[in-house]
PDB file of N, CA, C and O in Angstrom:
ATOM      1  N   MET A   1      77.560 -47.430 164.414  1.00  0.00           N
ATOM      2  CA  MET A   1      77.363 -46.472 163.916  1.00  0.00           C
ATOM      3  C   MET A   1      78.789 -45.910 163.639  1.00  0.00           C
ATOM      4  O   MET A   1      79.687 -46.189 164.434  1.00  0.00           O
ATOM      5  N   VAL A   2      79.071 -45.043 162.426  1.00  0.00           N
ATOM      6  CA  VAL A   2      80.336 -44.283 162.248  1.00  0.00           C
ATOM      7  C   VAL A   2      80.119 -43.052 162.030  1.00  0.00           C
ATOM      8  O   VAL A   2      79.444 -42.684 161.069  1.00  0.00           O
ATOM      9  N   LEU A   3      80.665 -42.217 162.901  1.00  0.00           N
ATOM     10  CA  LEU A   3      80.770 -40.720 162.812  1.00  0.00           C
ATOM     11  C   LEU A   3      81.512 -40.311 162.153  1.00  0.00           C
ATOM     12  O   LEU A   3      82.670 -40.729 162.178  1.00  0.00           O
ATOM     13  N   LEU A   4      81.031 -39.156 161.164  1.00  0.00           N
ATOM     14  CA  LEU A   4      81.912 -38.329 160.348  1.00  0.00           C
ATOM     15  C   LEU A   4      82.533 -37.278 161.691  1.00  0.00           C
ATOM     16  O   LEU A   4      82.030 -37.030 162.787  1.00  0.00           O
ATOM     17  N   ALA A   5      84.140 -36.700 160.911  1.00  0.00           N
ATOM     18  CA  ALA A   5      84.373 -36.004 161.701  1.00  0.00           C
ATOM     19  C   ALA A   5      83.398 -34.631 162.437  1.00  0.00           C
ATOM     20  O   ALA A   5      82.268 -34.314 162.066  1.00  0.00           O
ATOM     21  N   ASN A   6      83.910 -34.203 163.154  1.00  0.00           N
ATOM     22  CA  ASN A   6      83.038 -32.593 164.132  1.00  0.00           C
ATOM     23  C   ASN A   6      82.667 -31.668 162.569  1.00  0.00           C
ATOM     24  O   ASN A   6      81.724 -30.890 162.422  1.00  0.00           O
ATOM     25  N   SER A   7      83.405 -31.927 161.833  1.00  0.00           N
ATOM     26  CA  SER A   7      83.753 -30.424 160.868  1.00  0.00           C
ATOM     27  C   SER A   7      82.583 -30.738 159.805  1.00  0.00           C
ATOM     28  O   SER A   7      81.868 -29.860 159.321  1.00  0.00           O
ATOM     29  N   GLU A   8      82.452 -32.566 159.412  1.00  0.00           N
ATOM     30  CA  GLU A   8      81.261 -32.329 158.760  1.00  0.00           C
ATOM     31  C   GLU A   8      79.794 -32.727 159.221  1.00  0.00           C
ATOM     32  O   GLU A   8      78.818 -32.360 158.566  1.00  0.00           O
ATOM     33  N   VAL A   9      79.685 -33.425 160.273  1.00  0.00           N
ATOM     34  CA  VAL A   9      78.503 -33.444 161.124  1.00  0.00           C
ATOM     35  C   VAL A   9      78.125 -32.161 161.637  1.00  0.00           C
ATOM     36  O   VAL A   9      76.959 -31.998 161.995  1.00  0.00           O
ATOM     37  N   SER A  10      78.783 -31.423 161.701  1.00  0.00           N
ATOM     38  CA  SER A  10      78.057 -30.095 162.192  1.00  0.00           C
ATOM     39  C   SER A  10      77.602 -29.395 160.712  1.00  0.00           C
ATOM     40  O   SER A  10      76.879 -28.401 160.768  1.00  0.00           O
ATOM     41  N   SER A  11      77.948 -29.821 159.631  1.00  0.00           N
ATOM     42  CA  SER A  11      77.303 -29.459 158.368  1.00  0.00           C
ATOM     43  C   SER A  11      76.187 -29.878 157.910  1.00  0.00           C
ATOM     44  O   SER A  11      76.241 -31.078 157.644  1.00  0.00           O
ATOM     45  N   PRO A  12      74.949 -29.282 157.651  1.00  0.00           N
ATOM     46  CA  PRO A  12      73.726 -30.009 157.388  1.00  0.00           C
ATOM     47  C   PRO A  12      73.870 -31.215 156.453  1.00  0.00           C
ATOM     48  O   PRO A  12      73.400 -32.350 156.533  1.00  0.00           O
ATOM     49  N   ILE A  13      74.900 -30.453 155.265  1.00  0.00           N
ATOM     50  CA  ILE A  13      74.911 -31.986 154.686  1.00  0.00           C
ATOM     51  C   ILE A  13      75.950 -33.003 154.907  1.00  0.00           C
ATOM     52  O   ILE A  13      75.749 -34.130 154.453  1.00  0.00           O
ATOM     53  N   GLY A  14      76.752 -32.815 155.380  1.00  0.00           N
ATOM     54  CA  GLY A  14      77.250 -34.185 156.335  1.00  0.00           C
ATOM     55  C   GLY A  14      76.515 -34.558 157.409  1.00  0.00           C
ATOM     56  O   GLY A  14      76.568 -35.778 157.567  1.00  0.00           O
ATOM     57  N   LEU A  15      75.736 -33.897 158.349  1.00  0.00           N
ATOM     58  CA  LEU A  15      74.774 -34.726 158.920  1.00  0.00           C
ATOM     59  C   LEU A  15      73.894 -35.754 158.483  1.00  0.00           C
ATOM     60  O   LEU A  15      73.846 -36.924 158.863  1.00  0.00           O
ATOM     61  N   ASN A  16      72.961 -34.954 157.335  1.00  0.00           N
ATOM     62  CA  ASN A  16      72.244 -35.550 156.663  1.00  0.00           C
ATOM     63  C   ASN A  16      72.895 -36.729 155.615  1.00  0.00           C
ATOM     64  O   ASN A  16      72.288 -37.728 155.229  1.00  0.00           O
ATOM     65  N   THR A  17      73.761 -36.493 155.394  1.00  0.00           N
ATOM     66  CA  THR A  17      74.915 -37.929 154.892  1.00  0.00           C
ATOM     67  C   THR A  17      74.995 -39.046 155.679  1.00  0.00           C
ATOM     68  O   THR A  17      75.105 -40.232 155.370  1.00  0.00           O
ATOM     69  N   GLN A  18      74.903 -38.326 157.076  1.00  0.00           N
ATOM     70  CA  GLN A  18      75.229 -39.651 157.594  1.00  0.00           C
ATOM     71  C   GLN A  18      74.143 -40.573 158.209  1.00  0.00           C
ATOM     72  O   GLN A  18      74.212 -41.785 158.415  1.00  0.00           O
ATOM     73  N   LEU A  19      73.167 -39.750 158.444  1.00  0.00           N
ATOM     74  CA  LEU A  19      71.718 -39.869 158.786  1.00  0.00           C
ATOM     75  C   LEU A  19      71.166 -40.760 157.815  1.00  0.00           C
ATOM     76  O   LEU A  19      70.704 -41.855 158.139  1.00  0.00           O
ATOM     77  N   CYS A  20      71.202 -40.182 156.199  1.00  0.00           N
ATOM     78  CA  CYS A  20      70.798 -41.019 155.247  1.00  0.00           C
ATOM     79  C   CYS A  20      71.426 -42.247 155.287  1.00  0.00           C
ATOM     80  O   CYS A  20      70.605 -43.153 155.437  1.00  0.00           O
ATOM     81  N   CYS A  21      72.907 -42.732 155.187  1.00  0.00           N
ATOM     82  CA  CYS A  21      73.577 -43.930 155.135  1.00  0.00           C
ATOM     83  C   CYS A  21      73.399 -44.613 156.372  1.00  0.00           C
ATOM     84  O   CYS A  21      73.649 -45.819 156.354  1.00  0.00           O
ATOM     85  N   GLU A  22      72.946 -44.000 157.656  1.00  0.00           N
ATOM     86  CA  GLU A  22      72.410 -45.256 158.543  1.00  0.00           C
ATOM     87  C   GLU A  22      71.278 -45.635 158.317  1.00  0.00           C
ATOM     88  O   GLU A  22      70.946 -46.727 158.779  1.00  0.00           O
ATOM     89  N   ARG A  23      70.418 -44.931 157.612  1.00  0.00           N
ATOM     90  CA  ARG A  23      68.788 -45.591 157.870  1.00  0.00           C
ATOM     91  C   ARG A  23      68.793 -46.162 156.587  1.00  0.00           C
ATOM     92  O   ARG A  23      67.997 -47.095 156.482  1.00  0.00           O
ATOM     93  N   TYR A  24      69.460 -45.888 155.550  1.00  0.00           N
ATOM     94  CA  TYR A  24      69.358 -46.973 154.411  1.00  0.00           C
ATOM     95  C   TYR A  24      70.234 -47.972 154.246  1.00  0.00           C
ATOM     96  O   TYR A  24      70.343 -48.548 153.164  1.00  0.00           O
ATOM     97  N   ASN A  25      70.998 -48.302 155.372  1.00  0.00           N
ATOM     98  CA  ASN A  25      72.399 -49.039 155.316  1.00  0.00           C
ATOM     99  C   ASN A  25      73.262 -49.123 154.662  1.00  0.00           C
ATOM    100  O   ASN A  25      73.817 -50.204 154.464  1.00  0.00           O
ATOM    101  N   VAL A  26      73.726 -47.771 154.008  1.00  0.00           N
ATOM    102  CA  VAL A  26      74.848 -47.800 152.517  1.00  0.00           C
ATOM    103  C   VAL A  26      76.156 -47.107 153.380  1.00  0.00           C
ATOM    104  O   VAL A  26      76.199 -46.162 154.168  1.00  0.00           O
ATOM    105  N   SER A  27      77.171 -48.011 152.862  1.00  0.00           N
ATOM    106  CA  SER A  27      78.199 -47.174 153.224  1.00  0.00           C
ATOM    107  C   SER A  27      78.611 -46.008 152.967  1.00  0.00           C
ATOM    108  O   SER A  27      78.756 -45.695 151.785  1.00  0.00           O
ATOM    109  N   LEU A  28      78.961 -44.889 154.209  1.00  0.00           N
ATOM    110  CA  LEU A  28      79.564 -43.740 153.737  1.00  0.00           C
ATOM    111  C   LEU A  28      80.647 -43.579 152.899  1.00  0.00           C
ATOM    112  O   LEU A  28      80.562 -42.594 152.166  1.00  0.00           O
ATOM    113  N   HIS A  29      81.661 -44.267 152.785  1.00  0.00           N
ATOM    114  CA  HIS A  29      82.374 -44.567 151.792  1.00  0.00           C
ATOM    115  C   HIS A  29      81.773 -44.457 150.499  1.00  0.00           C
ATOM    116  O   HIS A  29      82.277 -43.711 149.660  1.00  0.00           O
ATOM    117  N   SER A  30      80.724 -45.141 150.249  1.00  0.00           N
ATOM    118  CA  SER A  30      80.263 -45.295 148.579  1.00  0.00           C
ATOM    119  C   SER A  30      79.854 -43.907 148.730  1.00  0.00           C
ATOM    120  O   SER A  30      80.606 -43.269 147.992  1.00  0.00           O
ATOM    121  N   VAL A  31      79.100 -43.166 149.270  1.00  0.00           N
ATOM    122  CA  VAL A  31      78.907 -41.867 148.974  1.00  0.00           C
ATOM    123  C   VAL A  31      79.667 -40.717 148.960  1.00  0.00           C
ATOM    124  O   VAL A  31      79.225 -39.583 148.773  1.00  0.00           O
ATOM    125  N   SER A  32      80.842 -41.030 149.166  1.00  0.00           N
ATOM    126  CA  SER A  32      81.969 -40.081 149.373  1.00  0.00           C
ATOM    127  C   SER A  32      82.108 -39.409 148.145  1.00  0.00           C
ATOM    128  O   SER A  32      82.262 -38.189 148.092  1.00  0.00           O
ATOM    129  N   SER A  33      82.040 -40.452 146.726  1.00  0.00           N
ATOM    130  CA  SER A  33      82.184 -39.410 145.479  1.00  0.00           C
ATOM    131  C   SER A  33      81.203 -38.839 145.069  1.00  0.00           C
ATOM    132  O   SER A  33      81.116 -38.978 143.849  1.00  0.00           O
ATOM    133  N   ILE A  34      80.256 -38.147 145.572  1.00  0.00           N
ATOM    134  CA  ILE A  34      78.895 -37.863 145.218  1.00  0.00           C
ATOM    135  C   ILE A  34      79.671 -36.007 144.939  1.00  0.00           C
ATOM    136  O   ILE A  34      80.312 -35.384 145.785  1.00  0.00           O
ATOM    137  N   ASP A  35      79.404 -35.644 143.855  1.00  0.00           N
ATOM    138  CA  ASP A  35      79.571 -34.283 143.812  1.00  0.00           C
ATOM    139  C   ASP A  35      79.317 -33.356 144.330  1.00  0.00           C
ATOM    140  O   ASP A  35      78.294 -32.937 143.788  1.00  0.00           O
ATOM    141  N   ARG A  36      79.739 -32.437 145.416  1.00  0.00           N
ATOM    142  CA  ARG A  36      79.378 -31.956 146.074  1.00  0.00           C
ATOM    143  C   ARG A  36      78.644 -30.277 145.994  1.00  0.00           C
ATOM    144  O   ARG A  36      77.915 -29.607 146.725  1.00  0.00           O
ATOM    145  N   GLU A  37      79.349 -30.088 144.605  1.00  0.00           N
ATOM    146  CA  GLU A  37      78.885 -28.828 143.797  1.00  0.00           C
ATOM    147  C   GLU A  37      77.756 -28.876 143.325  1.00  0.00           C
ATOM    148  O   GLU A  37      77.051 -27.896 143.084  1.00  0.00           O
ATOM    149  N   LEU A  38      77.398 -30.344 143.097  1.00  0.00           N
ATOM    150  CA  LEU A  38      76.251 -30.546 142.219  1.00  0.00           C
ATOM    151  C   LEU A  38      74.957 -30.285 143.192  1.00  0.00           C
ATOM    152  O   LEU A  38      73.916 -29.680 142.936  1.00  0.00           O
ATOM    153  N   VAL A  39      75.404 -30.992 144.481  1.00  0.00           N
ATOM    154  CA  VAL A  39      74.695 -31.334 145.696  1.00  0.00           C
ATOM    155  C   VAL A  39      74.161 -29.808 146.504  1.00  0.00           C
ATOM    156  O   VAL A  39      73.026 -29.688 146.966  1.00  0.00           O
ATOM    157  N   ARG A  40      75.178 -28.755 146.557  1.00  0.00           N
ATOM    158  CA  ARG A  40      75.150 -27.580 146.495  1.00  0.00           C
ATOM    159  C   ARG A  40      74.377 -27.048 145.609  1.00  0.00           C
ATOM    160  O   ARG A  40      73.486 -26.371 146.124  1.00  0.00           O
ATOM    161  N   HIS A  41      74.360 -27.089 144.346  1.00  0.00           N
ATOM    162  CA  HIS A  41      73.346 -26.410 143.395  1.00  0.00           C
ATOM    163  C   HIS A  41      71.869 -26.590 143.913  1.00  0.00           C
ATOM    164  O   HIS A  41      71.144 -25.635 144.191  1.00  0.00           O
ATOM    165  N   PHE A  42      71.600 -27.544 143.986  1.00  0.00           N
ATOM    166  CA  PHE A  42      70.344 -28.341 144.245  1.00  0.00           C
ATOM    167  C   PHE A  42      69.668 -27.618 145.342  1.00  0.00           C
ATOM    168  O   PHE A  42      68.670 -26.915 145.183  1.00  0.00           O
ATOM    169  N   VAL A  43      70.346 -27.860 146.610  1.00  0.00           N
ATOM    170  CA  VAL A  43      70.252 -27.467 147.740  1.00  0.00           C
ATOM    171  C   VAL A  43      70.087 -26.147 147.787  1.00  0.00           C
ATOM    172  O   VAL A  43      69.397 -25.841 148.759  1.00  0.00           O
ATOM    173  N   PHE A  44      70.489 -25.074 147.037  1.00  0.00           N
ATOM    174  CA  PHE A  44      70.912 -23.725 147.078  1.00  0.00           C
ATOM    175  C   PHE A  44      69.419 -23.202 146.207  1.00  0.00           C
ATOM    176  O   PHE A  44      68.610 -22.418 146.703  1.00  0.00           O
ATOM    177  N   SER A  45      69.270 -23.861 144.745  1.00  0.00           N
ATOM    178  CA  SER A  45      68.299 -23.824 144.132  1.00  0.00           C
ATOM    179  C   SER A  45      67.001 -23.655 144.939  1.00  0.00           C
ATOM    180  O   SER A  45      66.312 -22.672 145.211  1.00  0.00           O
ATOM    181  N   ASP A  46      66.897 -25.237 145.282  1.00  0.00           N
ATOM    182  CA  ASP A  46      65.381 -25.215 145.817  1.00  0.00           C
ATOM    183  C   ASP A  46      65.551 -24.026 147.105  1.00  0.00           C
ATOM    184  O   ASP A  46      64.349 -23.761 147.116  1.00  0.00           O
ATOM    185  N   PHE A  47      65.991 -23.322 147.943  1.00  0.00           N
ATOM    186  CA  PHE A  47      66.341 -22.938 148.959  1.00  0.00           C
ATOM    187  C   PHE A  47      65.664 -21.182 148.774  1.00  0.00           C
ATOM    188  O   PHE A  47      64.924 -20.510 149.493  1.00  0.00           O
ATOM    189  N   SER A  48      66.375 -20.902 147.401  1.00  0.00           N
ATOM    190  CA  SER A  48      65.323 -19.883 147.324  1.00  0.00           C
ATOM    191  C   SER A  48      63.880 -19.372 146.893  1.00  0.00           C
ATOM    192  O   SER A  48      63.335 -18.269 146.950  1.00  0.00           O
ATOM    193  N   ASN A  49      63.322 -21.135 146.250  1.00  0.00           N
ATOM    194  CA  ASN A  49      62.117 -20.995 146.383  1.00  0.00           C
ATOM    195  C   ASN A  49      61.215 -20.847 147.521  1.00  0.00           C
ATOM    196  O   ASN A  49      60.031 -20.518 147.591  1.00  0.00           O
ATOM    197  N   TYR A  50      62.183 -21.211 148.492  1.00  0.00           N
ATOM    198  CA  TYR A  50      61.052 -21.504 150.038  1.00  0.00           C
ATOM    199  C   TYR A  50      61.458 -20.055 150.397  1.00  0.00           C
ATOM    200  O   TYR A  50      60.541 -19.519 151.021  1.00  0.00           O
ATOM    201  N   GLN A  51      62.385 -19.343 150.239  1.00  0.00           N
ATOM    202  CA  GLN A  51      62.916 -18.034 151.005  1.00  0.00           C
ATOM    203  C   GLN A  51      61.757 -17.138 150.373  1.00  0.00           C
ATOM    204  O   GLN A  51      61.229 -16.321 151.127  1.00  0.00           O
ATOM    205  N   SER A  52      61.268 -17.231 148.904  1.00  0.00           N
ATOM    206  CA  SER A  52      60.659 -16.523 148.060  1.00  0.00           C
ATOM    207  C   SER A  52      59.087 -17.112 148.716  1.00  0.00           C
ATOM    208  O   SER A  52      58.228 -16.391 148.208  1.00  0.00           O
ATOM    209  N   ASN A  53      58.679 -17.751 149.290  1.00  0.00           N
ATOM    210  CA  ASN A  53      57.581 -18.236 149.532  1.00  0.00           C
ATOM    211  C   ASN A  53      57.439 -17.756 150.873  1.00  0.00           C
ATOM    212  O   ASN A  53      56.356 -17.360 151.305  1.00  0.00           O
ATOM    213  N   ALA A  54      58.548 -17.778 151.584  1.00  0.00           N
ATOM    214  CA  ALA A  54      58.799 -17.514 153.106  1.00  0.00           C
ATOM    215  C   ALA A  54      58.386 -15.471 153.378  1.00  0.00           C
ATOM    216  O   ALA A  54      57.824 -14.797 154.242  1.00  0.00           O
ATOM    217  N   GLY A  55      58.877 -15.291 152.441  1.00  0.00           N
ATOM    218  CA  GLY A  55      58.759 -13.700 152.440  1.00  0.00           C
ATOM    219  C   GLY A  55      57.414 -13.001 151.747  1.00  0.00           C
ATOM    220  O   GLY A  55      57.131 -11.817 151.931  1.00  0.00           O
ATOM    221  N   ILE A  56      56.400 -14.170 150.686  1.00  0.00           N
ATOM    222  CA  ILE A  56      55.122 -13.538 150.742  1.00  0.00           C
ATOM    223  C   ILE A  56      54.333 -14.070 152.146  1.00  0.00           C
ATOM    224  O   ILE A  56      53.273 -13.533 152.467  1.00  0.00           O
ATOM    225  N   ILE A  57      54.874 -15.076 152.898  1.00  0.00           N
ATOM    226  CA  ILE A  57      54.225 -15.459 153.865  1.00  0.00           C
ATOM    227  C   ILE A  57      54.116 -14.503 154.740  1.00  0.00           C
ATOM    228  O   ILE A  57      53.042 -14.279 155.299  1.00  0.00           O
ATOM    229  N   TYR A  58      55.218 -13.805 154.981  1.00  0.00           N
ATOM    230  CA  TYR A  58      55.893 -12.574 155.762  1.00  0.00           C
ATOM    231  C   TYR A  58      55.029 -11.477 155.635  1.00  0.00           C
ATOM    232  O   TYR A  58      54.462 -10.944 156.589  1.00  0.00           O
ATOM    233  N   GLU A  59      54.941 -11.189 154.642  1.00  0.00           N
ATOM    234  CA  GLU A  59      54.052 -10.183 153.991  1.00  0.00           C
ATOM    235  C   GLU A  59      52.701 -10.296 154.619  1.00  0.00           C
ATOM    236  O   GLU A  59      52.060  -9.565 155.374  1.00  0.00           O
ATOM    237  N   LEU A  60      52.506 -11.324 154.118  1.00  0.00           N
ATOM    238  CA  LEU A  60      50.677 -12.076 154.320  1.00  0.00           C
ATOM    239  C   LEU A  60      50.305 -11.561 155.736  1.00  0.00           C
ATOM    240  O   LEU A  60      49.496 -10.655 155.933  1.00  0.00           O
ATOM    241  N   LEU A  61      51.138 -12.390 156.926  1.00  0.00           N
ATOM    242  CA  LEU A  61      51.120 -12.334 158.090  1.00  0.00           C
ATOM    243  C   LEU A  61      51.199 -10.663 158.803  1.00  0.00           C
ATOM    244  O   LEU A  61      50.229 -10.448 159.530  1.00  0.00           O
ATOM    245  N   LEU A  62      51.954  -9.765 158.723  1.00  0.00           N
ATOM    246  CA  LEU A  62      51.823  -8.431 158.941  1.00  0.00           C
ATOM    247  C   LEU A  62      50.518  -7.956 158.061  1.00  0.00           C
ATOM    248  O   LEU A  62      49.926  -7.102 158.721  1.00  0.00           O
ATOM    249  N   ALA A  63      50.053  -8.128 157.181  1.00  0.00           N
ATOM    250  CA  ALA A  63      48.881  -7.279 156.539  1.00  0.00           C
ATOM    251  C   ALA A  63      47.709  -8.110 157.863  1.00  0.00           C
ATOM    252  O   ALA A  63      46.889  -7.405 158.450  1.00  0.00           O
ATOM    253  N   LYS A  64      47.806  -9.427 158.119  1.00  0.00           N
ATOM    254  CA  LYS A  64      46.736 -10.192 158.714  1.00  0.00           C
ATOM    255  C   LYS A  64      46.466  -9.495 160.011  1.00  0.00           C
ATOM    256  O   LYS A  64      45.373  -9.112 160.429  1.00  0.00           O
ATOM    257  N   SER A  65      48.007  -9.361 160.757  1.00  0.00           N
ATOM    258  CA  SER A  65      47.827  -8.459 161.942  1.00  0.00           C
ATOM    259  C   SER A  65      47.838  -7.154 162.075  1.00  0.00           C
ATOM    260  O   SER A  65      47.839  -6.684 163.213  1.00  0.00           O
ATOM    261  N   GLY A  66      47.848  -6.443 161.121  1.00  0.00           N
ATOM    262  CA  GLY A  66      47.419  -4.952 161.372  1.00  0.00           C
ATOM    263  C   GLY A  66      48.376  -4.500 160.729  1.00  0.00           C
ATOM    264  O   GLY A  66      48.181  -3.707 159.807  1.00  0.00           O
ATOM    265  N   LEU A  67      49.663  -4.930 161.097  1.00  0.00           N
ATOM    266  CA  LEU A  67      51.042  -4.176 160.456  1.00  0.00           C
ATOM    267  C   LEU A  67      51.712  -4.090 159.590  1.00  0.00           C
ATOM    268  O   LEU A  67      52.941  -4.038 159.583  1.00  0.00           O
ATOM    269  N   GLY A  68      50.880  -4.057 158.607  1.00  0.00           N
ATOM    270  CA  GLY A  68      51.033  -4.339 156.928  1.00  0.00           C
ATOM    271  C   GLY A  68      49.954  -4.163 156.443  1.00  0.00           C
ATOM    272  O   GLY A  68      48.933  -4.650 156.930  1.00  0.00           O
ATOM    273  N   VAL A  69      49.980  -3.134 154.960  1.00  0.00           N
ATOM    274  CA  VAL A  69      48.735  -3.062 154.274  1.00  0.00           C
ATOM    275  C   VAL A  69      48.483  -3.781 152.904  1.00  0.00           C
ATOM    276  O   VAL A  69      49.263  -3.355 152.052  1.00  0.00           O
ATOM    277  N   ILE A  70      47.694  -4.668 152.474  1.00  0.00           N
ATOM    278  CA  ILE A  70      47.264  -5.375 151.237  1.00  0.00           C
ATOM    279  C   ILE A  70      46.165  -4.933 150.802  1.00  0.00           C
ATOM    280  O   ILE A  70      45.162  -5.622 150.986  1.00  0.00           O
ATOM    281  N   SER A  71      46.076  -3.835 150.202  1.00  0.00           N
ATOM    282  CA  SER A  71      44.202  -3.765 150.336  1.00  0.00           C
ATOM    283  C   SER A  71      43.618  -3.983 148.882  1.00  0.00           C
ATOM    284  O   SER A  71      42.622  -3.353 148.528  1.00  0.00           O
ATOM    285  N   SER A  72      44.351  -5.024 147.913  1.00  0.00           N
ATOM    286  CA  SER A  72      43.523  -5.786 147.045  1.00  0.00           C
ATOM    287  C   SER A  72      42.875  -7.096 147.727  1.00  0.00           C
ATOM    288  O   SER A  72      41.925  -7.741 147.285  1.00  0.00           O
ATOM    289  N   LEU A  73      43.835  -7.414 149.270  1.00  0.00           N
ATOM    290  CA  LEU A  73      43.167  -8.944 149.171  1.00  0.00           C
ATOM    291  C   LEU A  73      42.537  -8.781 150.801  1.00  0.00           C
ATOM    292  O   LEU A  73      43.043  -8.086 151.682  1.00  0.00           O
ATOM    293  N   CYS A  74      41.358  -9.583 150.916  1.00  0.00           N
ATOM    294  CA  CYS A  74      40.696  -9.447 152.186  1.00  0.00           C
ATOM    295  C   CYS A  74      40.986 -10.646 152.909  1.00  0.00           C
ATOM    296  O   CYS A  74      41.613 -11.558 152.370  1.00  0.00           O
ATOM    297  N   VAL A  75      40.566 -10.718 154.123  1.00  0.00           N
ATOM    298  CA  VAL A  75      41.277 -11.650 155.533  1.00  0.00           C
ATOM    299  C   VAL A  75      41.327 -12.830 154.391  1.00  0.00           C
ATOM    300  O   VAL A  75      42.444 -12.978 153.896  1.00  0.00           O
ATOM    301  N   ALA A  76      40.489 -13.527 153.989  1.00  0.00           N
ATOM    302  CA  ALA A  76      39.904 -14.886 153.841  1.00  0.00           C
ATOM    303  C   ALA A  76      40.953 -15.109 152.434  1.00  0.00           C
ATOM    304  O   ALA A  76      41.605 -16.135 152.240  1.00  0.00           O
ATOM    305  N   ASP A  77      40.944 -14.201 151.752  1.00  0.00           N
ATOM    306  CA  ASP A  77      42.299 -14.767 150.551  1.00  0.00           C
ATOM    307  C   ASP A  77      43.406 -14.622 150.957  1.00  0.00           C
ATOM    308  O   ASP A  77      44.335 -14.920 150.207  1.00  0.00           O
ATOM    309  N   MET A  78      43.642 -14.172 152.129  1.00  0.00           N
ATOM    310  CA  MET A  78      45.028 -14.078 152.245  1.00  0.00           C
ATOM    311  C   MET A  78      45.059 -15.672 153.626  1.00  0.00           C
ATOM    312  O   MET A  78      46.178 -15.770 154.131  1.00  0.00           O
ATOM    313  N   ASP A  79      44.649 -16.098 153.839  1.00  0.00           N
ATOM    314  CA  ASP A  79      43.968 -17.152 154.640  1.00  0.00           C
ATOM    315  C   ASP A  79      44.360 -18.069 153.874  1.00  0.00           C
ATOM    316  O   ASP A  79      45.241 -18.832 154.269  1.00  0.00           O
ATOM    317  N   CYS A  80      43.721 -18.229 152.428  1.00  0.00           N
ATOM    318  CA  CYS A  80      43.966 -19.130 151.339  1.00  0.00           C
ATOM    319  C   CYS A  80      45.286 -19.303 150.641  1.00  0.00           C
ATOM    320  O   CYS A  80      45.930 -20.339 150.482  1.00  0.00           O
ATOM    321  N   ILE A  81      45.596 -17.896 150.200  1.00  0.00           N
ATOM    322  CA  ILE A  81      47.012 -17.693 150.180  1.00  0.00           C
ATOM    323  C   ILE A  81      48.006 -18.319 151.001  1.00  0.00           C
ATOM    324  O   ILE A  81      48.737 -19.110 150.405  1.00  0.00           O
ATOM    325  N   ILE A  82      48.216 -18.148 152.279  1.00  0.00           N
ATOM    326  CA  ILE A  82      49.190 -18.657 153.291  1.00  0.00           C
ATOM    327  C   ILE A  82      48.976 -20.452 153.060  1.00  0.00           C
ATOM    328  O   ILE A  82      49.894 -21.270 153.009  1.00  0.00           O
ATOM    329  N   HIS A  83      47.649 -20.710 152.957  1.00  0.00           N
ATOM    330  CA  HIS A  83      47.525 -22.174 153.350  1.00  0.00           C
ATOM    331  C   HIS A  83      48.116 -23.181 151.838  1.00  0.00           C
ATOM    332  O   HIS A  83      48.423 -24.367 151.721  1.00  0.00           O
ATOM    333  N   TYR A  84      48.072 -22.055 150.886  1.00  0.00           N
ATOM    334  CA  TYR A  84      48.369 -22.756 149.552  1.00  0.00           C
ATOM    335  C   TYR A  84      50.102 -22.714 149.524  1.00  0.00           C
ATOM    336  O   TYR A  84      50.756 -23.638 149.040  1.00  0.00           O
ATOM    337  N   LEU A  85      50.607 -21.710 150.015  1.00  0.00           N
ATOM    338  CA  LEU A  85      51.900 -21.706 150.201  1.00  0.00           C
ATOM    339  C   LEU A  85      52.737 -22.587 151.035  1.00  0.00           C
ATOM    340  O   LEU A  85      53.744 -23.112 150.560  1.00  0.00           O
ATOM    341  N   CYS A  86      52.337 -22.791 152.367  1.00  0.00           N
ATOM    342  CA  CYS A  86      52.523 -23.751 153.547  1.00  0.00           C
ATOM    343  C   CYS A  86      52.068 -25.541 153.236  1.00  0.00           C
ATOM    344  O   CYS A  86      52.296 -26.442 154.043  1.00  0.00           O
ATOM    345  N   VAL A  87      51.296 -25.749 151.686  1.00  0.00           N
ATOM    346  CA  VAL A  87      51.696 -26.966 151.699  1.00  0.00           C
ATOM    347  C   VAL A  87      51.990 -27.510 150.152  1.00  0.00           C
ATOM    348  O   VAL A  87      51.760 -28.645 149.734  1.00  0.00           O
ATOM    349  N   LEU A  88      52.539 -26.433 149.443  1.00  0.00           N
ATOM    350  CA  LEU A  88      53.308 -26.807 148.533  1.00  0.00           C
ATOM    351  C   LEU A  88      54.041 -27.837 148.585  1.00  0.00           C
ATOM    352  O   LEU A  88      54.768 -28.125 147.634  1.00  0.00           O
TER     353      LEU A  88
END
């Protein structure tokens, strides 16, 4: 097992790269030429979708627990939406 420098292992991308290289028996050197900005773009563009869904789920859970109000939805509708967003 080849370990990356501490600063790279502490980053999610560095750790994920190391784990993927080990799992698929790929040389760490062969993936070092991957464009980091391209990877960062895909990671953060996907993150904004999850963050948006998390905000909706949070608001629905507040309403279900009585700490918030969404008058147009019944509890069954909220459950359905939460389930849908969690399995996307």
